[in-house]
C-alpha positions as MATLAB code, in Angstrom:
seq = 'MTNCPGKNLAMMELRDVVARTVCKFDLCLPESTAREFDMEEFMRGTKDCFMATVPDVDVIFAARSTAPR';
ca = [
      -0.543  -86.151  -61.108;
       1.182  -86.605  -64.467;
       4.685  -85.497  -65.338;
       5.464  -83.681  -68.541;
       8.482  -85.222  -70.284;
       9.489  -81.810  -71.689;
       9.173  -79.878  -68.417;
      12.915  -79.760  -67.679;
      13.678  -78.595  -71.220;
      10.954  -75.950  -71.005;
      12.322  -74.670  -67.693;
      15.855  -74.486  -69.152;
      14.509  -72.528  -72.117;
      12.621  -70.159  -69.814;
      15.752  -69.509  -67.726;
      17.724  -68.865  -70.936;
      15.153  -66.358  -72.243;
      14.990  -64.507  -68.923;
      18.802  -64.390  -68.633;
      19.201  -63.067  -72.185;
      16.505  -60.441  -71.624;
      18.097  -59.227  -68.389;
      21.523  -59.078  -70.073;
      20.306  -57.094  -73.079;
      17.952  -54.647  -71.364;
      17.966  -52.309  -68.389;
      14.709  -52.658  -66.498;
      13.145  -49.921  -64.419;
       9.789  -48.817  -63.134;
       8.062  -45.775  -64.648;
       8.450  -42.706  -62.407;
       4.784  -42.714  -61.404;
       4.974  -46.396  -60.411;
       8.350  -46.008  -58.667;
       7.011  -43.168  -56.479;
       3.943  -45.171  -55.451;
       5.436  -48.683  -55.327;
       5.100  -50.381  -51.947;
       6.903  -53.728  -51.644;
       4.822  -54.862  -48.655;
       1.591  -54.186  -50.540;
       2.982  -55.967  -53.606;
       3.894  -59.031  -51.531;
       0.436  -59.055  -49.893;
      -1.021  -59.210  -53.420;
       1.110  -62.249  -54.279;
      -0.805  -65.519  -54.187;
       0.581  -69.034  -54.237;
      -1.934  -71.296  -55.952;
       0.047  -74.085  -57.636;
       1.798  -71.345  -59.610;
       2.583  -68.019  -57.959;
       0.516  -65.107  -59.198;
       1.657  -61.551  -58.637;
      -0.041  -58.184  -59.106;
       0.581  -56.297  -62.351;
       3.580  -53.937  -62.357;
       4.515  -51.718  -65.295;
       8.172  -52.134  -66.305;
      10.231  -50.198  -68.840;
      12.691  -52.141  -71.011;
      15.509  -49.993  -72.424;
      18.061  -51.586  -74.758;
      21.564  -51.430  -73.317;
      24.119  -49.531  -75.375;
      26.956  -51.856  -74.338;
      27.145  -55.531  -73.486;
      27.412  -56.440  -69.772;
      30.792  -57.462  -68.467;
];
């Protein structure tokens, strides 16, 4: 197995992007998905094959009107 010299930098960048996205947007499920969403079924659809794969889930991103505290 080979190691990527930029892996740690890439992971830091990914964490930064996710953190900024979560800070700037409210995330929620569409009403139709929220009514039908079953966490146990979702977790059964999750597969761990070197990288975890998860079933598709629709998510709504709404820009926040104020910055988080």
